[in-house]
C-alpha positions as CSV (number, residue, x, y, z in Angstrom):
1,M,14.9,-18.8,14.5
2,H,15.9,-15.9,12.2
3,S,14.1,-17.5,9.2
4,L,10.9,-17.9,11.3
5,I,11.0,-14.2,12.2
6,T,11.5,-13.4,8.5
7,L,8.6,-15.7,7.5
8,L,6.4,-13.9,10.1
9,G,7.3,-10.6,8.6
10,F,6.4,-11.7,5.1
11,A,3.1,-13.2,6.4
12,A,2.2,-9.9,8.1
13,G,3.3,-7.8,5.1
14,T,1.3,-10.0,2.7
15,L,-1.9,-9.8,4.7
16,T,-1.7,-6.0,5.1
17,T,-0.8,-5.4,1.5
18,L,-3.5,-7.7,0.2
19,S,-6.0,-5.7,2.1
20,F,-5.7,-2.9,-0.5
21,I,-6.4,-5.1,-3.6
22,P,-10.2,-5.0,-3.0
23,Q,-10.1,-1.2,-2.8
24,V,-8.1,-0.9,-6.0
25,H,-10.5,-3.3,-7.8
26,K,-13.6,-1.4,-6.5
27,V,-12.3,2.0,-7.7
28,W,-11.2,0.5,-11.0
29,R,-14.6,-1.3,-11.5
30,S,-16.8,1.6,-10.4
31,K,-14.7,4.3,-12.0
32,R,-15.3,6.3,-8.8
33,G,-12.8,7.3,-6.1
34,G,-14.7,10.2,-4.6
35,D,-15.5,8.3,-1.4
36,L,-11.8,8.0,-0.6
37,S,-10.3,10.7,1.7
38,W,-7.3,12.6,0.3
39,G,-6.1,13.0,3.9
40,M,-6.1,9.3,4.5
41,L,-4.5,8.4,1.2
42,L,-1.7,11.0,1.6
43,A,-1.0,10.3,5.3
44,F,-1.0,6.6,4.7
45,S,1.2,6.9,1.6
46,G,3.6,9.0,3.6
47,G,3.7,6.4,6.3
48,V,4.3,3.6,3.8
49,V,7.2,5.6,2.2
50,L,8.8,6.0,5.7
51,W,8.3,2.3,6.4
52,L,9.9,1.5,3.0
53,V,12.9,3.8,3.8
54,Y,13.2,2.2,7.2
55,G,13.2,-1.3,5.6
56,L,15.8,-0.3,3.1
57,L,18.0,1.1,5.9
58,L,17.7,-2.2,7.8
59,R,17.9,-4.3,4.6
60,A,14.8,-6.1,5.9
61,A,13.2,-7.8,2.9
62,P,9.7,-8.3,4.4
63,I,9.4,-4.6,5.2
64,I,10.8,-3.6,1.8
65,V,8.6,-5.9,-0.3
66,A,5.4,-5.3,1.7
67,N,5.7,-1.5,1.6
68,A,6.9,-1.3,-2.0
69,V,3.8,-3.3,-3.2
70,T,1.5,-1.3,-0.8
71,L,2.9,1.9,-2.2
72,A,2.3,0.7,-5.8
73,L,-1.3,-0.1,-4.9
74,L,-1.8,3.3,-3.2
75,V,-0.3,5.1,-6.3
76,A,-2.8,3.1,-8.4
77,I,-5.7,4.2,-6.2
78,I,-4.5,7.9,-6.2
79,V,-4.1,7.9,-10.0
80,M,-7.6,6.4,-10.5
81,K,-9.1,8.9,-7.9
82,V,-7.7,11.8,-10.0
83,Q,-8.6,10.1,-13.3
84,Y,-12.2,9.3,-12.3
85,R,-12.9,12.5,-10.4
86,E,-16.3,14.1,-11.1
87,H,-16.2,17.4,-12.8
C-alpha cells in the first residue's frame, strides 16, 4: 500500500509540474514575459519553496522531486521575465 501512495504522489507531482513547461516554452519562444504577474510568480514560488522544505522534513520523495523541478521552472520563468522585459 505504501508504494501505491508514493506512486500516487509522483503522478500528482508530475502532472502539476509538467503544467509549467508550456509557460516556460511560450516565454522563451516569444521573448516576452510581461503578461505574467509578479504577484502570482512570487507567491507561487514562495509556496513551492515551503512545500519543498515540508517534503525535505518528511523525507517524502514525491514532494521533494515535484517541488524542486517546479521551482527550477519558476526560476527559469522569472529569469526570462527579467531578461525580456520591455524598456
